C-alpha positions in Angstrom: 22.7 -28.8 -18.7 22.5 -30.7 -15.1 19.5 -30.8 -13.0 21.1 -29.0 -10.6 23.0 -27.4 -12.6 19.5 -26.0 -14.2 17.8 -25.7 -10.7 21.7 -23.4 -9.7 20.2 -20.4 -13.2 16.5 -20.9 -12.3 17.6 -19.8 -8.8 20.3 -17.1 -10.3 17.3 -15.8 -12.3 14.4 -16.1 -9.7 16.5 -13.8 -7.5 17.6 -11.1 -10.2 13.9 -10.8 -11.0 12.8 -10.7 -6.8 15.6 -7.7 -6.8 14.0 -6.1 -9.7 9.9 -6.0 -8.3 11.7 -5.1 -4.8 13.4 -1.7 -6.0 11.0 -1.5 -9.2 11.5 2.3 -10.4 12.9 3.8 -7.7 16.7 5.2 -7.9 19.6 4.3 -5.1 19.2 8.0 -3.3 16.1 6.9 -2.5 16.5 3.7 -1.3 18.0 5.2 1.1 17.0 8.1 2.1 14.9 8.1 5.2 10.9 7.8 5.2 8.4 7.7 7.9 7.4 4.9 9.4 10.4 3.4 9.1 11.4 3.6 13.1 7.9 1.8 14.1 9.5 -1.7 13.1 13.4 -0.7 15.6 13.8 -3.5 18.0 12.6 -6.5 16.4 12.8 -9.1 15.0 15.8 -10.0 13.1 14.2 -11.3 9.7 13.3 -8.2 7.7 13.6 -6.8 5.2 12.7 -3.2 2.8 11.5 -2.8 -0.4 11.1 0.6 -2.1 9.3 1.2 -5.5 9.2 4.3 -7.6 6.8 5.7 -10.9 7.1 9.4 -12.4 3.4 11.0 -12.8 2.5 13.2 -15.4 0.8 15.8 -13.4 1.3 18.5 -10.1 1.9 17.0 -6.4 -1.0 19.2 -6.1 -3.6 17.3 -8.0 -2.2 13.8 -7.6 -2.0 13.5 -3.5 -6.0 13.3 -3.3 -5.6 10.0 -5.0 -3.4 8.8 -2.6 -5.5 10.1 0.4 -8.2 8.3 -0.8 -6.0 4.8 -1.2 -7.4 1.7 -0.2 -10.2 3.7 1.6 -12.6 3.8 0.1 -11.2 3.7 -4.2 -10.5 0.8 -3.9 -6.0 -0.3 -4.2 -6.0 0.8 -8.1 -3.7 -3.3 -7.4 -5.0 -7.1 -9.1 -8.3 -5.6 -8.3 -10.2 -9.6 -9.3 -6.7 -10.4 -6.4 -7.3 -8.3 -3.5 -9.9 -5.9 -3.9 -12.7 -8.7 -4.2 -12.7 -8.0 -8.1 -14.3 -4.4 -7.1 -12.8 -1.7 -9.5 -10.1 0.4 -7.9 -11.6 3.7 -9.4 -11.3 5.7 -11.3 -11.9 9.0 -10.1 -11.3 11.1 -7.1 -13.9 9.6 -5.2 -16.9 12.7 -4.1 -17.6 10.6 -0.2 -14.4 9.3 0.7 -13.6 12.2 3.4 -9.4 13.2 3.6 -7.2 10.8 5.7 -7.7 11.2 9.6 -4.9 9.4 12.3 -6.6 5.7 13.0 -8.3 5.3 9.4 -8.9 1.2 10.2 -8.5 -1.4 7.3 -6.7 -4.1 5.9 -2.9 -2.8 5.6 -3.8 -1.6 9.1 -4.4 1.8 11.1 -3.2 5.6 9.0 -0.2 6.5 11.8 1.1 9.0 9.8 0.0 12.1 7.3 1.5 14.9 6.2 -1.2 16.5 4.2 0.0 16.8 0.4 3.1 14.5 1.3 3.3 11.2 2.5 1.0 9.4 4.2 1.9 5.8 6.5 -0.1 2.5 7.0 1.1 0.8 10.1 0.6 -3.3 10.6 1.2 -4.6 14.1 1.0 -7.9 14.5 -0.5 -10.2 11.6 -0.5 -13.7 11.3 1.3 -14.6 7.3 2.3 -18.4 6.8 2.8 -19.2 10.1 4.8 -16.3 11.8 3.9 -13.8 13.3 4.8 -9.8 11.0 3.7 -6.2 11.1 4.5 -3.7 7.9 4.2 -0.1 7.3 3.0 0.4 3.7 5.0 4.6 3.7 3.9 6.8 0.5 5.8 10.2 -0.3 5.2 12.6 -2.6 7.6 15.3 -4.6 8.3 17.5 -6.7 9.8 16.2 -10.0 10.4 19.0 -12.5 6.5 19.8 -13.4 5.6 16.5 -12.2 4.8 14.4 -9.1 7.9 11.5 -8.3 5.5 8.6 -6.5 7.3 7.0 -4.0 6.2 4.1 -2.2 8.0 2.3 0.5 6.7 -1.6 2.4 9.1 -2.0 4.8 8.8 -5.6 7.3 9.7 -8.4 10.0 8.7 -11.3 10.7 9.0 -14.4 13.5 8.7 -17.6 14.0 9.6 -20.8 12.2 9.1 -20.2 9.1 9.8 -16.2 9.6 11.9 -16.4 6.4 10.4 -18.7 4.2 7.5 -16.4 5.0 8.9 -13.2 4.4 10.4 -13.8 0.9 7.1 -15.5 -0.6 6.1 -11.8 0.8 8.4 -10.8 -1.3 7.6 -12.3 -3.5 4.0 -11.8 -3.8 4.1 -8.0 -2.8 6.2 -7.1 -6.1 3.8 -7.8 -8.2 1.1 -6.2 -6.7 3.3 -2.9 -5.4 5.2 -2.0 -9.3 0.5 -2.9 -10.7 0.1 -0.3 -8.1 2.3 2.7 -8.5 1.3 1.7 -12.5 -2.4 2.0 -11.9 -2.4 5.1 -10.1 0.1 6.9 -12.2 -2.6 5.4 -15.6 -6.4 7.1 -13.2 -4.5 10.4 -11.9 -2.8 10.4 -16.2 -6.6 9.3 -17.7 -7.9 11.9 -15.1 -5.9 14.7 -16.4 -7.5 14.0 -20.0 -10.8 13.4 -19.0 -11.5 15.4 -15.9 -15.4 15.6 -16.9 -15.8 12.0 -18.1 -15.2 9.1 -14.7 -15.7 6.0 -16.4 -17.0 4.3 -13.4 -20.0 6.4 -12.6 -20.1 6.2 -8.1 -23.8 4.8 -7.6 -23.8 5.9 -4.0 -23.2 2.3 -2.8 -20.1 2.5 0.1 -18.8 -0.5 -1.8 -18.7 -0.3 -4.6 -15.1 0.0 -5.5 -13.6 -1.7 -2.5 -13.8 -5.2 -0.3 -11.7 -4.8 2.1 -13.9 -2.6 4.5 -12.1 0.5 6.1 -13.7 2.1 9.0 -12.8 6.4 9.3 -11.4 7.3 12.0 -15.1 9.7 12.9 -16.8 6.8 12.8 -18.7 5.9 8.7 -17.6 3.1 7.6 -16.7 1.9 3.6 -16.4 -1.2 1.7 -17.5 -5.1 2.3 -18.6 -4.1 6.7 -16.7 -7.2 8.2 -14.3 -8.5 5.4 -10.3 -8.8 6.6 -9.8 -7.1 9.9 -10.1 -3.4 9.8 -11.8 -3.4 13.1 -8.6 -5.0 14.7 -6.4 -2.5 13.2 -9.5 0.0 14.8 -8.6 -1.6 18.0 -5.2 -1.5 18.3 -5.1 2.2 16.9 -6.7 2.8 20.4 -4.7 0.4 22.2 -1.6 2.6 20.5 -3.6 5.5 21.8 -4.1 7.1 18.6 -7.3 7.2 18.3 -9.8 8.0 22.2 -12.0 4.2 22.8 -15.7 5.5 20.8 
């Protein structure tokens, strides 16, 4: 096989894997449906993508919702902890001191811009930098009932601008295809573990607000968790104020 043919085969394989990763577990109907936050990217750069993944969790939606509510808000990200959580282990139980989500809660992935309690949350990051490009991102989680179980749909949408925008978007899609799938599986595993073992947490609380999450979370009401100053939570809190979501301190 020539080098050109080998490269073509690898390119086709890579494209197939990326396609699988950006729509992992989701149905055509789930990929086509409108979700909160889709409108946040209207009028932006042409280099963009929307990645929709989904998973079924063997628990009623009302018992899955608290896990979504605490995601990234002091309980960690349920994904690859050594890569996105400073080697801290994301919580395997519902953390007692994490408050209910509020508009304007801010952390590494932006600030909470939409909440429909028990059903959806959407995080908005309005102007980050990634591989030399200006990037915007929406992270939305939608919870539905599926028989006696729960169906969780995750949509990560982003756009970029700048000379390296196509490269940045491709790199982001590759990385997120790994992280997002791991997050959904990690969330499912935690919920189902606690359904089987409701009184035996794997990693009991110590009272340390940075026990389960490395990146700082600034709650809308002023409290904090995570490791202070890690990532740009303060920047996204200020963005929430400028966007009229929060009142100035």
